[in-house]
Every structure is written in structure tokens, then in C-alpha cells.
N, C-alpha and C positions, 0 to 999 in steps of 0.2 A: 523769281521767288527764292529766297534763301532757305533751303531745306536740305539737311544732310541726307545722304543716301543711306538707306537702311540695310541694303544687301551688299556684301563684299563685291568688289569689282573684279576679282581674280576670275578669269574665264574658266579655270579648271575647278572652281569651288563647287559648282553644282554637280559635276561628275563625281567628285569626291563625296559630296553629300549623299548622292544616290547610292554609291557603293556602301557607305556607312549605314544607310537605312536598311540595305539588304543584308548586312552583317549584324552580328550581335554586339552592338555598341553599349557602353556603360551609361548609367543614368547621368553621371556627371558630364559626360561628353554631350549628351543630348541637351542638357540644361545650358551648357556654354554656347552651343550652336543656336539655341532658341534666343538667348539673350543677345547674341551677336546680330541676329536677323531682325529684331524689332525694337531694341531699346534705343531711344533717341531723346537727348535732353537739350537739344538746340533751341534757344529762344525763337519764337515764331510769332509774327504779327501779320495776319492776312491784310491785303489791300482791297480785294473785291470778293464779296461773299454772295453766293447764290443760295437763297433759302427756298426749299421746296416744302410747302406745307400741305398736309392732307386736308381734304374736305371734311368738316365735321358732319355728323349724321344729319344735323339740322340743315346745313348748307346743301347736302346731297338731296334732302327732301324738297328744299326750295327749287333746286334745279329740275327735279322730276315732276314737280307740281307748280309750274310757273303761274297758273291761274288762281292759286290759293294764297291767302295771306298766312302769316305765321300762326295765328290762333286757329284757323281752319286746319292747318297742317297738324298742329298738336292735338286738336280734337280728333282728327282722323287716326292719329297714333293711339289716343286713348281707347278708341274702339277696338284696336288691335292688341290691347293689353300692354302697350309700351308705357314706361314711366316718363311722363313729360319733364319731370324735375331732373332725371338723369340725362335726358336729351339736352336740356338747357345747360346743365352743369358741364357736360362734355364740350359743348360748343363754346361756353364762356372760357373754359380752361385753354382751349385751342387758340382762341382769339387773344387771350391775355398773354400767352407765350409768344405769339407773333409780335405783339406790341412791345413786350419786354425786350425781346431780341433786337427789334428795330431801335428802341431807345438806347440800348447798350452800344450798338454799332454807330449810331449818330454821335454818342458821347466820345467814342474812340476815334471818330473821324474816319470811319471805314465805309467805303462805298458798298452798297448792297442792293439786291433786288429780291422781292418776295413774290412767288408765284404759286398758284394752286393747280396749274395745268402743265402736264408733262410736255405738251407741244411747245409751250412757252419756255419751259426749262431747257428743252433741247437747244433752243436758239441762244440761250445765255450761258450754257455750261462752259464753252470755250473762253468766254469773257472772264469767268470767275477763277480765283486761285484757291477757293475753299467752298465746299458744298455742305450745307447744313439741312438735312431733312427734319421736319417737325412732324412727329407722328410715331407710330409703332414700328415693328420690324418690317411690316409690309411696305410702308412708305420708304424705309431705308433701302429695301431691295429694289424698288422701282427707281429710286434715285441712283443707285449703284449702276444701273443699266446705261446711264448717260455718260459715265466716266469710262473712257476707252483705254486708259493707260494706268501706270502705277505711280504717277507723279502728283496727281491732284488729291489732296487730303479731304477726308470727310468725317464728320461725327454726327450722331443723331440725338435729338432731344425728344423725349416722350412727355407731353404735358399732362397726360391722363394716367394717373397712378391707379391701375386696376388691380394691383396685387400680383399680377402675373410677371414672371421674369422675362425681360426682353434680352435677346442675344446681342443685338447690334447697338442699341441706344445707350447713352450715358445713364448712370444711376439716377433715379427719379429726383433726388435732392437738387440736382443741377437745374431742373426746370424752374425752380423757385429762386435760383441764384445764378442767373446766366452770366453776370459780370465776372464771377469767379472763374468761369471757363476760360475767358480770354486773359485773365490774370495769370492763370496757370500756363497758358500757351506762351505768354510773353516772358515768363520766367523759366521756361523749359521744364515745368513740372508735369510732364505727360510722357507717354510712350507711343510708339508707332507700331501697330500690328499690321503686317502686310498679309492681309487675308487672301489666300489662294483663290483663283477663279478658273473655271474650265472654259477653254475655247473649243467650239464645235465647228467641224468642217463637214459639210454634207455633199453627197454625190447622188445625182438622180435627176428626175424631171420635176418641173413645177416648183423649183426652190425659190423663185423670186416672186411668188404670189405674196400678197399682203398678209402679214401675220395677224392673228386674232387672239383676243383674250379668251381663255378657256370657258369663262362664264357666258360667253356669247355663242358657244358651240352647242348646237342641238340638231337632232335628226328631224327633218321636215315631216310633219304628221301625214300619214297616209302614203309616204313615199316608199316605193318598192325597191328592193335591192337591185333589180334589173335596170330600173330607171336611174339609179345612182351610178351604175356601171356605164350606162350610155352617156351621161353627163361627164363622167370621168374620161371616157374616150374622146369626147369633144375637147375637153381641157388639154388632153395630151397632145393634140394637134398644135395648139398654141404654145404649149410648153416646149415643143421640139425646137423652137427658134431661140430658146433661152440657153445660157451656159449650163452645163451639167455639174458644175462644182460651185459651191458657195461657202465662203468663210463667214459664219454668222457674226453680225456686228454686236451681238449681245453676249457678254461674258457671264457665265453662271456663278453666282456667289454661293448658293446653296447646293442645287442639284439640277440635273437634267433627267427627266423621266420619259420613257417611251412605252406606249401601250395603246390599246384600242380605247376609243372614247366610250363605247358601250362596255361598262365594267364587267358584264356577264360573259363577254366574248374574249377568249384567250387569244394570244398572239404567238406566232412562231418567229424566233429570232436566231440569227447566226452570229455568234459572239467570238471575237478574237482578242485575247489578252496579250499585249505586247507581241513577242515572237512565238507564242505558243500556238498549238494547233487549234483551228477553228472548231467550235462545238455548236450544236443546234439545241435550243431549249424551247419548250412550250410553257408559257406562263401567262400571268395577267399583267406583266410589265417588268421593266428593269429600270433601276434608279442608279445613276452615277453621281456621286456626291463628293464635295470637298470636306475639309475638316470643320468648316462652319456648318455645313449641311448635316454633319454627323450628329448635331444637336437637335435636329428638327425632324423632317419626314423620315430620314434614314433610321433614326433612333426609334421612332414609333413603329416603323415597318418591322423592326427586328426585336421589339419588346416582347417579353414573355409574361404570362400571368403567374400569380403565386400558386395557383392550382397546378399549372403545368410543371413548375419547378418541383413542387412537393411530390408529384406523381413520378417524375423522372428519377429523383433521388431515391424514392422508396423502391422503385423497380430495380435500380442499379445496386443499391446497398442494403435494402431491407429496413432502412432507418426512416422513421417518421419525423420530419422536421417540425419544430415549434414555429409559431408565427414569427417570433423574433429571428430565429435562424433563417427562415425563408426570406424575410425582408432583407437581412444582411447579405444573403447570397444573391438576391435579385439586384440589390444596389451595386454590388461588385460587378455583376454581369453587365448591367446597363452602363456603368462607368467605363467598362472595357470596350464598349462600342464607339466611344468618342476618340478622336485623334486631333492633333493640333491644327488650328485653322490656318496656320502659315505653312503647313507641310506641303511638299511638292508631289505627294501621292494622292490619288483618288481612291475611292472604294466603290465597287458596284455591288448592288444587292438585287437578286432576282426575286420578284414577289410571287408567291403562290405557285412555285414551280411544280410542274407535273412530274412526279417521281416515277419515271418509266423503268422497265426492266433493263433497257439498253443503257440508260445513264447509270444505273446501279452497277451493272457488270463492268462497264468500261471506265467508271469514275470520271466522267467527262463534264459533269455539271456541278461545279462548286457554287453554292448559292450566294456567297459573297467573298470578295477578295480585294486586297489592296493592289494597286498597280500604278504605273506611270503613263500607260496609254491603253486605250480600249477602243475597238471598232465593232459596231453593231450593224447588221444588215437586216432590214425589215421583211417580214412575210405578212404584213398587216393588210387589212381591207379598208377600215376607216380609222386609221391610227394617227397619233400625233406625237411629235417631239416637243416637250413642254419644258421651258426654262424657268426655274424658280417659281413654279406654280402659277405662271401668268402667261407669258408670251408663248405661242404655239405655232408650229408649222406642220403641214402634212408629213407623215412618215409611213408611207404605204409600200406595198410589195416592190422589192428591188432597190429601194432607197438605202443608202449607206451613210452612217454618221460615225465620225471618229472624234475622240475626245483626248485633250491633252492639257496639262498644267505647266506653265512656265512662269518664272519670276516676273517677267514684263507684263503678265496679265493680272498681277495682283491688285488689290484695292488697298490704298493707303488709309487705314482707319486710325483716327486719333483716339487714344484710350486714356481716361482719367481714373484714378483710384477712387 
């Protein structure tokens, strides 16, 4: 596949980049480095395209209700207050986008495969030289888990214009003009954004159990804590035969979150930032995110309300802000939370940290901080390590997870203006 390399090949580049990040660099230098890292005008024509299309809501309902016909399913949704016209429109838009993309690829004589099953997509991803998710950001995130290196490009198409801004998919106009996407690729009118991803290395027991989706996780009704501990002991006997270290095969495009599954239960964590001294924190979870992730859960986790901002300013200065001044200050604060998706740094954020006297006196608990490497040791009981809000593994007492970003973990994302 003829694709120009987006990152410089000088082996010392990344060390220089790190030092510059830690120093006070000028805006012009940052801009030059960002342009160098992801601008690419090389003409590109894929030969094999893997299309991963999400299930429309109607298709999902058909799967869950195989004994009902379409009219019966829609009638059932009517009783639940769902709009059948919206369900049908969303389904038709999804199918139309799949057909339009297939027609364009046939016209261009490009081999392609369309699948709605992640298991099928897993078998085909090595065959393809381009991956195209059809759906929203959730579909894009799932598809990104299949791409293990920084060489296979991907772009997303969202056929359903809901009015919400999607972080990962192309602008909605391209869903109606798919042919123009490939015209721009063939003429080099695109850029490559090398989105950073986090690699997770875990140390502990039970690391090779089958992962599960967080929506499938639930506490068995009536199960007592002691019964859970007994089952846990039985599992540990089997886990003792497995390796105690695992490099997870899923790279996090947005974030990795660690916390108890029962939201009301806090968790104790031992956190080490790069070469700094380890500190212990008690909280409801910790989120380690990329620049892409700074626009989603991390941003909402650190968002502040207008009332909070007005109160703080009034206490600090005695001035009462107008609604316009409050909104302007809030906008600047929330924009400051974001950082470049191609950056080599992560940011961790501690959610609902218990502000104890010990932490206050020794200043050991920064609630968020940028870093190049972070290690977290769990003190959890029924805790999980969750990648991009979907894939989860147990993260209980004694388990250690370390996180790192390197250029080779990046996702090659095609961007059109």
C-alpha cells in the first residue's frame, strides 16, 4: 500500500518532542510540529475495503425478537412510546448508506466486504487496507479496536444526522456524497491525523479471563459478599496457572477507566506518575485519557456549572458575574481541558476524590495531570478496568495496570475538510 509515513523517522525526534512539551515552547513551534506529524497530501487509492456497519435499531429489535414480524415489532415499540417513523427512517438511512458505499466501490473496481458482526470483521481486518465504519462514534471506537498498528487507515461515515457533533466521523454531508470521499483520496485532498492510543499492560491474577461488555455486568440478585469471595477464591486457584502479566490487545482511543462497578462504593488506588513517588487515593474511579478522549468523558468529568463558577468568582473577588461573563469564562475553562489528539501525553483525572487531611497536608493528590506514563495498583473488591466504555476486565485488589502512549500505537485517521 502506497502511503507516506506521517511521523518523522529520526529516532531522536520523540525524545526532543518530549523535552519540548515539558519546556515552554512557542505557539509557532507547536503549530509546525503538529503540521509535520499529520499533514499528508499523497494520492491514495485503496484496493481492499472492510466496511463495518452498525446494526440499526430495527435490525437490533429483529435480532432480539426473532419470533415477531416487523409490524409486530413496531407495534410493540408504539406501546413503549417509541416513534415508529423515526425507527424506520434511521434504518433506511443506514441501509441506503451501505448500498451507496457498495455502489461507489464497485464503480471504482475496489474489492470490499460489508459486515455487521465484530467477529466477522476481526477475520477480515488483516485482509483490508482501509477500514470504513458506518455509524456514530461508538461504531468507530469498536472498529478501532480491530486495528493493531498505525499503518491501516480508517475513516467513519455517519448516515444519521442527529444534529449532535461526532468526534470521529466525517462531516454529515459526505454520507450523501460518498463518491467525493474517494475522489479526494485519489487527488490527495485529505490529511492524516495520527490519533494517539493508550497501551495497557496488566500484572496480577486472572488476566486471561474472557473480557465482557460493561452492559452485561451485573451483581447476581441475592448473592452475598461472602459467596462472592468464595467464588473468587476458587477462580484464583485456576488463575494461578496463567501468566501474571498481559499486554492487552485493545488500544484505547479515548480512555481507560478504573473503578468499582457499584457506583456507590469507593475504591482505593495506588498511583505512580512516571518517576514520581507513589501516592494513595480513595475515590470513585480514575480515568486515563488521550487527546481524543479529552473531548468526551474526561471533559464531562471535569466540567463545571455556571452556578459554581459564579460562586467561586464572587468569593474570590467579590464581583458578581453577568450570565454573558459566566458563559465566556466557562467556555475558556472547558476549552482549556482539551489537548491535541495526536499528542504523546496522557491525562489522568481522579473522579470524586476524598479530600482527606493527609492529602491536603502533604499535597500528594493532584486530581488531574498530564504525563507520559502512569501506573495504578488496585485496592478494589468488584472493580473493573474499562477500555473506551466497552471492553472490561477485572481490576481487583493487588492488580497493577500501567499505561503508555507511543507513536506505533496510533490510529491512522483520514480527515476531510
